[in-house]
C-alpha positions as CSV (number, residue, x, y, z in Angstrom):
1,M,1.2,25.3,7.2
2,P,1.7,24.4,3.6
3,E,4.4,21.7,3.3
4,L,6.6,20.6,0.4
5,P,3.8,19.2,-1.8
6,E,1.6,22.3,-1.4
7,V,4.4,24.7,-2.2
8,E,5.6,22.5,-5.1
9,V,2.1,22.5,-6.6
10,I,1.8,26.3,-6.3
11,A,5.3,26.7,-7.8
12,R,4.4,24.5,-10.8
13,G,1.1,26.3,-11.4
14,L,2.6,29.7,-11.2
15,H,5.5,28.7,-13.5
16,R,3.0,27.6,-16.1
17,S,1.0,30.8,-16.0
18,L,3.5,33.5,-15.2
19,V,6.6,32.9,-17.3
20,G,7.0,35.9,-19.6
21,R,4.7,38.2,-17.7
22,T,5.9,41.5,-16.4
23,M,4.9,43.0,-13.1
24,E,3.8,46.5,-13.9
25,E,2.1,48.0,-10.9
26,A,1.5,47.4,-7.2
27,C,-2.1,48.3,-6.8
28,H,-2.5,47.2,-3.2
29,V,0.2,47.0,-0.5
30,D,-0.3,45.9,3.1
31,L,2.9,44.0,3.8
32,T,3.5,41.7,6.7
33,R,6.0,42.6,9.4
34,L,8.7,40.2,8.2
35,S,8.4,41.3,4.6
36,D,10.8,43.8,3.0
37,P,9.4,47.3,3.3
38,A,7.4,48.4,0.3
39,A,9.8,51.4,-0.3
40,S,12.7,48.9,-0.9
41,L,10.8,45.9,-2.3
42,L,8.7,47.5,-5.0
43,P,11.5,49.4,-6.9
44,R,13.4,46.1,-7.1
45,I,10.6,44.1,-8.8
46,L,8.3,46.4,-10.8
47,G,8.9,46.5,-14.5
48,L,10.7,43.1,-14.4
49,R,9.7,40.0,-16.4
50,I,9.1,36.7,-14.6
51,E,11.5,34.1,-15.9
52,G,10.5,31.1,-13.8
53,V,9.0,30.0,-10.5
54,R,10.5,27.2,-8.3
55,R,10.6,25.9,-4.8
56,R,13.3,25.4,-2.2
57,A,12.1,23.7,1.1
58,K,8.7,25.5,1.8
59,V,9.7,28.8,0.1
60,L,8.5,30.0,-3.4
61,L,11.2,31.5,-5.4
62,M,10.4,33.7,-8.4
63,D,13.3,34.4,-10.8
64,L,13.1,37.8,-12.4
65,S,14.7,39.1,-15.6
66,D,17.5,41.1,-14.0
67,G,18.6,38.2,-11.7
68,T,16.5,39.3,-8.7
69,V,14.7,36.5,-6.9
70,L,11.3,37.3,-5.3
71,A,10.7,34.9,-2.3
72,F,7.4,34.1,-0.7
73,H,7.3,32.2,2.6
74,L,3.7,31.2,3.2
75,K,4.2,30.1,6.8
76,M,0.8,29.1,8.3
77,T,-1.9,30.8,6.1
78,G,-0.1,32.4,3.2
79,R,-1.5,32.2,-0.4
80,V,0.0,33.2,-3.7
81,V,-2.6,33.1,-6.5
82,H,-2.6,34.2,-10.1
83,G,-6.0,35.2,-11.5
84,P,-8.3,37.9,-12.7
85,M,-8.2,41.4,-11.1
86,R,-10.4,41.8,-8.1
87,E,-10.9,44.1,-5.1
88,P,-8.6,43.5,-2.1
89,D,-9.9,42.2,1.2
90,S,-8.6,42.5,4.7
91,H,-6.3,39.5,4.3
92,D,-4.5,40.7,1.1
93,R,-1.0,41.8,1.6
94,L,0.2,42.5,-2.0
95,F,-1.5,42.9,-5.4
96,L,0.8,43.0,-8.5
97,R,-0.9,43.9,-11.8
98,L,0.7,42.1,-14.7
99,D,1.2,43.3,-18.2
100,N,-1.8,41.2,-19.5
101,G,-4.2,42.7,-16.9
102,T,-4.2,39.7,-14.5
103,L,-3.4,39.8,-10.8
104,L,-0.7,38.1,-8.8
105,S,-1.8,38.3,-5.2
106,F,-0.2,37.4,-1.8
107,S,-2.6,37.1,1.1
108,D,-2.0,36.0,4.7
109,V,-4.7,35.8,7.4
110,R,-2.2,35.3,10.3
111,K,0.5,37.7,9.0
112,F,3.3,35.2,9.7
113,G,4.3,34.9,6.0
114,Y,6.4,37.3,4.1
115,V,7.7,38.4,0.8
116,R,11.3,39.5,0.2
117,A,13.6,40.3,-2.8
118,F,17.1,39.0,-3.1
119,S,20.0,39.4,-5.5
120,P,21.6,36.1,-6.4
121,Q,24.4,36.8,-3.9
122,E,21.9,37.8,-1.1
123,L,19.9,34.6,-1.8
124,Q,23.1,32.5,-1.5
125,E,23.9,34.2,1.9
126,W,20.3,34.0,3.3
127,Q,20.8,32.1,6.5
128,F,17.3,30.5,6.3
129,L,18.2,28.6,3.2
130,Q,21.8,28.0,4.2
131,K,20.5,25.9,7.1
132,V,18.0,23.9,5.2
133,G,18.7,20.2,4.5
134,P,18.5,18.3,1.2
135,E,15.4,18.1,-0.9
136,P,13.8,14.7,-0.2
137,L,12.7,14.2,-3.8
138,D,16.1,15.0,-5.2
139,T,18.1,12.8,-2.8
140,D,18.2,9.0,-2.8
141,A,16.5,7.3,0.2
142,K,19.8,5.7,1.4
143,S,21.5,9.1,1.6
144,L,18.6,10.5,3.6
145,A,18.7,7.5,5.9
146,H,22.4,8.1,6.7
147,R,21.5,11.6,7.9
148,I,19.6,10.2,10.9
149,K,21.9,7.2,11.5
150,G,23.0,7.0,15.2
151,R,21.0,10.0,16.3
152,K,19.3,9.8,19.7
153,A,16.4,12.1,18.8
154,R,12.9,10.7,18.2
155,I,12.3,10.0,14.5
156,K,9.3,12.3,14.2
157,A,11.3,15.2,15.5
158,L,14.0,14.5,13.0
159,L,11.6,14.4,10.1
160,L,10.3,17.9,11.2
161,D,13.8,19.3,11.6
162,Q,14.4,21.3,8.4
163,T,18.2,21.0,8.7
164,V,17.8,17.2,8.4
165,V,15.5,17.1,5.4
166,A,13.7,20.0,3.7
167,G,10.0,20.8,3.5
168,I,8.5,18.1,5.7
169,G,5.8,19.0,8.2
170,N,3.3,17.2,10.4
171,I,1.1,15.7,7.7
172,Y,3.8,14.0,5.6
173,A,5.8,12.9,8.6
174,D,2.8,11.1,10.2
175,E,1.8,9.5,6.9
176,S,5.3,8.3,6.0
177,L,5.9,6.9,9.5
178,F,2.6,5.0,9.2
179,R,3.5,3.5,5.8
180,A,6.9,2.5,7.1
181,G,5.5,1.0,10.3
182,I,7.6,3.1,12.6
183,H,6.3,4.6,15.9
184,P,6.8,8.4,16.0
185,E,8.6,8.3,19.3
186,T,11.2,5.7,18.2
187,R,14.8,6.9,18.7
188,A,16.6,7.1,15.4
189,N,19.5,5.1,16.7
190,R,17.1,2.2,17.3
191,I,16.1,2.1,13.6
192,S,18.1,-0.1,11.3
193,L,19.5,1.3,8.1
194,A,17.2,-0.9,6.1
195,R,14.1,0.4,8.0
196,A,15.4,4.0,7.7
197,V,15.8,3.5,3.9
198,R,12.2,2.2,3.8
199,L,11.0,5.2,5.8
200,F,12.5,7.7,3.3
201,T,11.3,5.6,0.4
202,E,7.8,5.8,1.8
203,L,8.3,9.5,2.4
204,Q,9.2,10.1,-1.2
205,A,6.1,8.1,-2.3
206,V,3.8,10.1,0.0
207,L,5.2,13.4,-1.3
208,G,4.8,12.2,-4.9
209,Q,1.2,11.1,-4.4
210,A,0.4,14.4,-2.6
211,I,1.8,16.5,-5.4
212,A,-0.2,14.4,-8.0
213,E,-3.3,15.0,-5.9
214,N,-2.7,18.8,-5.7
215,G,-1.6,18.8,-2.1
216,S,-3.7,18.7,1.1
217,S,-6.3,21.3,2.0
218,I,-6.9,21.4,5.7
219,R,-7.8,25.0,6.2
220,D,-6.3,27.8,4.1
221,Y,-4.3,26.0,1.4
222,V,-5.2,26.6,-2.3
223,N,-3.0,26.2,-5.4
224,A,-1.9,28.9,-7.8
225,D,-5.4,29.0,-9.4
226,G,-7.2,29.2,-6.0
227,D,-8.3,25.5,-6.1
228,A,-8.2,23.2,-3.1
229,G,-6.1,20.0,-2.9
230,A,-7.3,16.4,-2.6
231,F,-4.6,14.4,-0.7
232,Q,-6.5,14.9,2.6
233,N,-8.9,12.3,1.3
234,S,-6.0,9.8,1.3
235,F,-4.8,10.4,4.9
236,N,-4.2,7.2,6.8
237,V,-3.5,8.7,10.2
238,Y,-3.0,12.5,10.2
239,G,-5.8,14.2,12.2
240,K,-7.6,10.9,12.7
241,K,-7.0,10.1,16.4
242,G,-9.8,7.9,17.7
243,S,-10.7,6.5,14.2
244,A,-10.2,2.9,13.2
245,C,-7.0,2.1,11.4
246,G,-7.8,1.3,7.7
247,V,-5.3,-1.6,7.8
248,C,-5.9,-3.4,11.1
249,G,-9.0,-1.7,12.6
250,S,-7.2,-0.7,15.8
251,R,-8.1,2.7,17.3
252,L,-5.6,5.4,16.2
253,E,-3.8,7.2,19.0
254,A,-1.8,10.4,19.3
255,V,1.2,11.6,21.3
256,C,3.0,14.9,21.3
257,V,6.5,14.9,19.7
258,A,8.5,18.1,19.3
259,G,5.4,20.0,20.3
260,R,3.3,18.5,17.5
261,T,0.4,16.1,17.5
262,S,1.6,12.7,16.2
263,T,-1.1,10.3,15.2
264,F,-0.3,6.6,14.8
265,C,-1.6,3.1,14.9
266,P,-0.4,1.2,18.0
267,E,-0.8,-2.1,16.1
268,C,0.9,-1.1,12.8
269,Q,3.5,1.1,14.5
270,P,4.4,-0.5,17.8
271,K,7.5,0.9,19.6
272,R,9.3,-2.4,19.3
273,G,8.9,-2.8,15.6
274,P,6.1,-3.5,13.1
275,K,3.9,-6.6,13.4
276,H,2.9,-6.2,9.8
277,Q,3.5,-3.6,7.1
278,P,0.7,-1.1,6.7
279,Q,-0.4,0.1,3.2
280,P,-2.2,3.3,2.3
281,S,-5.9,3.8,3.1
282,A,-8.0,6.9,3.8
283,K,-10.5,9.2,5.5
284,D,-11.4,11.8,8.1
285,G,-10.1,13.5,11.3
286,C,-10.0,14.9,14.8
287,R,-7.4,16.8,16.8
288,K,-6.2,16.7,20.4
289,K,-6.9,19.9,22.2
290,G,-3.8,21.9,23.0
291,Y,-1.6,20.3,20.3
292,R,-0.6,22.1,17.1
293,P,-1.6,20.2,14.0
């Protein structure tokens, strides 16, 4: 699933290329089950000019000229790409022809993603966004640390909880925990405020680096131009169970936390606190059968 950096990269790319463009025609429609029906969606967006593209949590938000907001939730395999006109394939869900003859396309192999249109009031009342926690790049690390203070849940589960902090998924949870030297099964109430601040400082650094490197391409993710990301080349632990830790050489291990594979270094991230502080390294991967990456 695209996480915060991937959706941010897409939003920035679309903003650069789409502002001022008008959506003139829907030339292919095969919407997913959770999307607004075409009969109600298309009349709300066609003929409108795109004023901006932004992100909230893992959702793309496209601001239109009459105040309508077009929302794309990519879920596991969704893509939103701006490029030249082409013929649709079996994974394409919506083709919007723009006033300059280019194509804005939404595709989704697994059909879990969706596209919906909201008025400003409807967007404000959308329960999905009402429940989402603060943006990690717009909130200081100490404030984020206080959101987990005293909680008994395992820290990896809290990082994945969208009501605690927005946009974080398995990749960036694993990578930030490694950099902070914290075992993914550690209970949050066993983590000092100073270590929690460091964790969220490292999380912010990981997210910033991933955005600068165009996100992580594991399977389906591409940016707004259809290009892959590069941050997967900087992974320290994610998907690398059985590989040697780039810091200490220990064999990386994995546990299941909140139903997700959590890869860690038993030496750099011991349950009783770090023996030394890991720093970023890199490379490859493997996945434990039966766990969701």
